[in-house]
C-alpha positions as CSV (number, residue, x, y, z in Angstrom):
1,M,-79.5,-24.5,20.5
2,S,-79.6,-21.2,19.4
3,K,-80.4,-19.6,22.4
4,L,-76.8,-21.3,23.4
5,G,-75.2,-20.3,20.4
6,Q,-75.9,-16.7,21.2
7,V,-74.6,-17.2,24.8
8,V,-71.6,-18.3,23.1
9,D,-71.2,-15.4,20.9
10,T,-71.8,-13.0,23.7
11,M,-69.3,-14.3,26.0
12,E,-66.5,-14.1,22.9
13,D,-67.8,-10.6,22.4
14,K,-66.9,-9.8,25.8
15,E,-63.6,-11.6,25.8
16,D,-62.4,-9.9,22.6
17,P,-61.6,-6.5,23.8
18,K,-59.4,-7.9,26.4
19,E,-57.2,-9.7,24.4
20,F,-57.3,-6.7,22.1
21,N,-56.3,-4.8,24.7
22,A,-53.5,-6.7,25.8
23,T,-52.3,-7.6,22.3
24,K,-52.4,-3.7,21.6
25,G,-50.2,-3.2,24.8
26,H,-47.8,-5.8,23.8
27,E,-47.3,-3.7,20.3
28,A,-47.0,-0.9,21.9
29,T,-44.3,-1.9,24.3
30,V,-42.6,-3.5,21.5
31,S,-42.6,-0.4,19.4
32,Q,-41.4,1.4,22.1
33,K,-38.3,-0.9,22.3
34,D,-37.8,-0.4,18.7
35,D,-37.8,3.0,19.3
36,L,-35.1,3.0,22.0
37,K,-32.9,0.9,19.5
38,I,-33.2,3.2,16.7
39,Q,-32.5,5.9,19.3
40,G,-29.8,4.1,20.3
41,L,-27.7,3.0,16.6
42,S,-27.9,6.9,16.3
43,G,-26.3,7.9,19.1
44,Q,-24.1,5.6,21.5
45,D,-23.8,2.4,19.3
46,V,-22.4,4.7,16.9
47,F,-20.1,5.7,19.2
48,N,-19.0,2.5,20.5
49,A,-18.6,0.8,16.9
50,I,-15.7,3.9,16.4
51,A,-14.3,2.8,19.9
52,R,-14.1,-0.6,19.0
53,L,-12.5,0.4,15.5
54,A,-10.1,2.4,17.2
55,L,-9.1,0.0,19.8
56,H,-8.8,-2.8,17.1
57,L,-6.3,-0.7,15.2
58,G,-4.5,0.3,18.1
59,E,-4.0,-3.4,18.8
60,Q,-3.0,-3.8,15.8
61,L,-0.3,-1.3,15.8
62,K,0.9,-2.6,19.4
63,R,1.7,-6.5,17.7
64,N,3.3,-4.5,14.8
65,A,5.5,-2.1,16.8
66,S,8.6,-3.9,16.8
67,T,8.0,-4.3,13.4
68,I,7.1,-0.9,12.4
69,S,10.0,0.6,14.5
70,L,12.8,-1.5,13.3
71,S,11.2,-0.4,9.7
72,L,11.5,3.4,9.9
73,I,14.9,3.0,11.8
74,S,16.4,0.7,9.2
75,L,15.2,4.0,6.7
76,S,16.6,6.5,9.1
77,L,20.2,4.8,9.0
78,G,19.7,4.7,5.0
79,L,19.2,8.1,4.7
80,F,21.8,9.3,7.2
81,L,24.2,7.0,5.1
82,W,22.8,8.6,2.0
83,H,23.5,12.0,3.8
84,L,26.9,11.1,4.7
85,A,28.2,9.7,1.0
86,T,26.9,12.8,-0.8
87,A,27.8,15.1,2.2
88,Y,31.7,13.7,1.9
89,K,31.6,13.1,-1.8
90,L,32.5,9.0,-1.3
91,D,34.2,7.7,-3.9
92,F,35.4,3.9,-3.1
93,Y,34.0,1.7,-5.7
94,I,30.6,3.7,-5.6
95,N,30.8,7.3,-6.8
96,F,28.7,9.6,-4.7
97,Q,30.0,12.4,-6.6
98,N,27.2,13.7,-8.6
99,V,24.2,11.6,-6.7
100,P,22.4,14.5,-5.1
101,S,22.0,14.8,-1.5
102,P,18.4,13.8,0.2
103,S,17.7,17.2,1.0
104,K,17.9,18.4,-2.6
105,V,16.2,15.1,-3.6
106,F,13.1,16.2,-1.3
107,T,12.8,20.1,-2.1
108,A,12.9,18.9,-6.0
109,F,9.8,16.5,-5.4
110,W,8.1,19.4,-3.1
111,T,8.5,21.8,-6.2
112,H,7.1,18.9,-8.5
113,L,3.6,18.3,-6.1
114,G,2.6,21.6,-7.5
115,D,3.5,21.0,-11.3
116,P,-0.1,19.5,-13.0
117,E,2.3,17.9,-15.3
118,F,4.2,16.5,-13.1
119,Y,0.3,13.8,-11.8
120,I,-0.4,13.7,-15.6
121,H,2.8,11.4,-16.0
122,I,1.8,9.8,-13.1
123,G,-1.8,9.6,-14.4
124,V,-0.6,8.2,-17.3
125,S,1.8,5.3,-16.2
126,M,-1.1,3.9,-14.1
127,Q,-3.4,3.9,-17.0
128,R,-1.2,1.8,-18.7
129,I,-0.5,-0.5,-15.6
130,L,-3.9,-0.9,-15.1
131,T,-4.8,-1.8,-19.0
132,G,-1.5,-4.1,-19.4
133,Y,-1.8,-5.8,-15.8
134,I,-5.6,-6.6,-15.9
135,T,-5.3,-7.9,-19.6
136,A,-2.2,-10.1,-18.7
137,A,-4.3,-11.3,-15.0
138,V,-7.1,-12.3,-17.4
139,I,-4.6,-14.4,-20.1
140,G,-2.4,-15.3,-17.7
141,I,-5.0,-17.1,-15.3
142,A,-7.2,-18.4,-17.8
143,A,-4.0,-20.3,-19.7
144,G,-2.5,-21.4,-16.2
145,V,-5.8,-23.4,-15.2
146,L,-6.1,-24.5,-18.7
147,M,-2.2,-25.7,-18.7
148,G,-2.9,-27.5,-15.1
149,R,-5.9,-29.4,-16.0
150,S,-5.1,-30.2,-19.9
151,R,-2.1,-32.4,-20.9
152,I,-2.4,-31.6,-24.9
153,A,-3.0,-27.4,-23.8
154,R,0.3,-27.8,-21.8
155,S,1.9,-29.8,-24.4
156,L,0.9,-26.3,-26.8
157,I,1.1,-23.4,-25.0
158,Y,4.1,-24.1,-22.7
159,P,6.6,-23.6,-25.4
160,Y,5.8,-20.8,-26.1
161,I,5.8,-19.6,-22.3
162,E,9.7,-21.1,-21.9
163,V,11.0,-19.6,-25.0
164,L,9.5,-16.0,-24.5
165,R,9.6,-15.9,-20.9
166,P,13.7,-15.3,-20.4
167,I,13.6,-12.4,-23.5
168,P,13.8,-8.9,-21.3
169,A,11.5,-6.1,-21.7
170,V,14.1,-3.4,-23.5
171,A,14.6,-6.4,-26.2
172,W,10.9,-6.0,-26.9
173,I,10.6,-2.9,-27.9
174,P,11.7,-2.5,-31.4
175,L,9.7,-5.3,-32.8
176,A,6.6,-3.8,-30.1
177,I,7.1,-0.7,-32.2
178,L,6.6,-2.6,-35.3
179,M,3.7,-4.7,-34.5
180,W,1.5,-2.6,-32.9
181,P,0.0,1.0,-35.1
182,T,1.2,3.5,-31.9
183,E,3.9,3.7,-29.2
184,E,0.4,3.8,-26.2
185,A,-0.3,0.2,-27.7
186,S,3.3,-1.0,-27.8
187,I,4.0,0.5,-24.2
188,I,1.1,-1.4,-23.1
189,Y,1.7,-4.6,-25.0
190,I,5.3,-4.4,-23.1
191,T,3.8,-4.2,-19.8
192,L,1.3,-7.1,-20.4
193,L,4.6,-9.3,-21.2
194,G,6.3,-8.1,-18.2
195,A,3.1,-9.4,-15.9
196,L,2.0,-11.9,-18.3
197,F,4.8,-14.7,-17.4
198,P,4.8,-14.7,-13.6
199,I,1.0,-15.2,-13.5
200,V,1.1,-18.1,-15.7
201,L,3.4,-20.1,-13.9
202,N,2.2,-19.3,-10.3
203,T,-1.1,-20.1,-11.8
204,L,0.0,-23.4,-13.2
205,H,1.9,-24.7,-10.0
206,G,-1.3,-23.6,-8.0
207,V,-3.5,-26.0,-10.3
208,E,-0.8,-28.8,-10.2
209,Q,-0.7,-28.9,-6.4
210,T,-4.5,-29.7,-6.4
211,P,-4.9,-32.7,-4.5
212,E,-6.1,-35.2,-7.1
213,V,-7.9,-37.3,-4.3
214,L,-10.3,-34.8,-3.6
215,V,-10.8,-34.2,-7.3
216,R,-11.4,-38.3,-7.7
217,A,-13.6,-38.2,-4.7
218,A,-15.7,-35.2,-6.1
219,K,-16.4,-37.0,-8.8
220,S,-17.5,-40.0,-7.6
221,L,-20.2,-38.0,-5.5
222,G,-21.6,-36.8,-8.8
223,A,-19.8,-33.4,-9.0
224,S,-19.7,-31.9,-12.5
225,R,-16.5,-30.3,-14.2
226,L,-18.0,-27.0,-13.1
227,Q,-18.2,-27.6,-9.5
228,I,-14.9,-29.6,-9.1
229,F,-13.3,-26.6,-10.9
230,W,-14.9,-24.5,-8.7
231,H,-15.0,-25.8,-5.3
232,F,-11.6,-27.8,-5.3
233,I,-9.0,-26.4,-8.2
234,L,-9.7,-22.9,-7.8
235,P,-9.7,-22.4,-3.8
236,A,-6.4,-25.0,-4.1
237,A,-4.8,-22.4,-6.6
238,L,-5.7,-19.1,-5.2
239,P,-2.3,-18.8,-2.9
240,S,-0.1,-19.6,-5.7
241,I,-2.3,-17.2,-8.0
242,A,-1.9,-14.6,-5.5
243,A,1.8,-14.8,-5.0
244,G,1.8,-14.8,-9.1
245,L,-0.5,-11.7,-8.8
246,A,1.8,-9.9,-6.8
247,I,4.9,-10.3,-8.3
248,G,3.6,-9.8,-11.6
249,M,2.9,-6.0,-10.8
250,G,6.6,-5.4,-10.0
251,V,7.6,-7.0,-12.9
252,S,4.6,-5.2,-15.0
253,W,6.2,-1.6,-13.5
254,F,9.7,-2.9,-14.7
255,S,8.7,-3.4,-18.2
256,L,6.8,-0.3,-18.3
257,L,9.6,1.9,-17.5
258,A,11.4,0.5,-20.0
259,G,8.7,0.8,-22.8
260,E,8.2,4.9,-21.5
261,I,12.2,5.4,-22.0
262,I,12.5,4.6,-25.1
263,S,9.3,5.3,-27.0
264,G,7.2,7.3,-24.3
265,Q,6.1,10.8,-24.4
266,Y,4.6,10.5,-21.3
267,G,4.9,8.7,-18.1
268,I,6.9,8.6,-15.0
269,G,9.5,6.3,-17.0
270,Y,9.7,9.0,-19.8
271,F,9.8,11.9,-16.7
272,T,13.0,9.8,-15.1
273,W,14.8,9.3,-18.3
274,D,14.1,12.8,-19.5
275,A,15.5,14.3,-16.5
276,Y,19.0,12.3,-16.8
277,S,18.8,13.7,-20.5
278,L,18.6,17.2,-19.2
279,I,21.4,16.4,-16.3
280,N,19.1,17.3,-13.7
281,Y,20.2,14.8,-11.0
282,P,17.8,15.8,-8.0
283,D,14.6,14.9,-10.8
284,I,16.1,11.0,-11.4
285,V,16.1,10.5,-7.8
286,V,12.4,12.1,-7.6
287,G,11.3,9.7,-10.8
288,M,12.8,6.4,-9.0
289,L,11.4,6.9,-5.8
290,V,7.8,7.9,-7.6
291,I,8.5,4.3,-9.1
292,G,9.3,2.3,-6.1
293,G,6.5,4.3,-3.9
294,L,3.9,3.5,-6.7
295,G,5.1,-0.2,-7.5
296,T,4.8,-0.9,-3.5
297,L,1.3,0.9,-3.2
298,S,-0.2,-1.0,-6.1
299,T,1.6,-4.5,-4.9
300,Y,-0.2,-3.8,-1.5
301,A,-3.5,-3.1,-3.5
302,V,-3.3,-6.4,-4.9
303,K,-2.6,-8.3,-1.6
304,L,-5.3,-6.4,-0.3
305,G,-7.9,-7.3,-2.9
306,M,-7.1,-10.9,-2.7
307,Q,-7.3,-11.0,1.4
308,P,-11.4,-11.7,1.2
309,L,-10.5,-14.7,-0.8
310,L,-8.0,-16.1,0.8
311,A,-9.7,-16.1,4.4
312,W,-10.0,-19.9,4.8
313,Q,-6.7,-20.0,5.0
314,K,-7.0,-18.0,8.4
315,R,-9.9,-20.5,9.2
316,A,-7.7,-23.9,8.5
317,R,-5.0,-22.8,10.5
């Protein structure tokens, strides 16, 4: 038996080098392929990715070419009519005698681009918007969900919303100045109120639209309240929440400007009102256009931020 074992061991020793060489050759081949792949990622693959991105952007522009063209034509027509109204001093129901022309407004705007104080006004307004809007979003979504799922909470909270919601932001300014220790806090409070009510009501509407059949089915399968909220109620309410956040952003800008006009020392609203006090008409229009541009960009940012959470809508369609 020992001789037989020695023969078997000898045969295995003879076979091992071949298997080792074959394995080693295979590993070398795989390593070479991996090296080639890595080299491709740093060159051709990166170029292909950029080319695909450019092609995707081109396709998006082609799809929306008619919409973009119509929008540009509409804006150009509006500027042309504005120019005609100011050039001929139109005074028919609307008086354009003191309204600055587009060229004067553009000149004033170009001048302010080189003024550091102009950017301070914009930065202060953006900071107030972020503070008030984020606080309103947290409170509004929480209150809307709570009222949508609890009759007791709705009975306690909803009357306050219905009473306070019709009050305009300007009416809050004297009381806000008395309530809060600083003017900055009062402006943020007014901004918060402007964004709060659209967010609350849209969240409440979204939660109420959750199919009760799905909730009952989840309960019958043993799902907890947290699981039902996370997997059923929140996804069903997200479209309405997104709409409320977008609307709330626009209303928060309106409320912010009302507060800055009355009690602010910096901010784009204060800049616009100060231009009116100094009878600087081009700066009034500059402030208005900057407000419109910032409001549009911030609303678009909210919609863009909500897109990943609403990706399931496209898959469902």
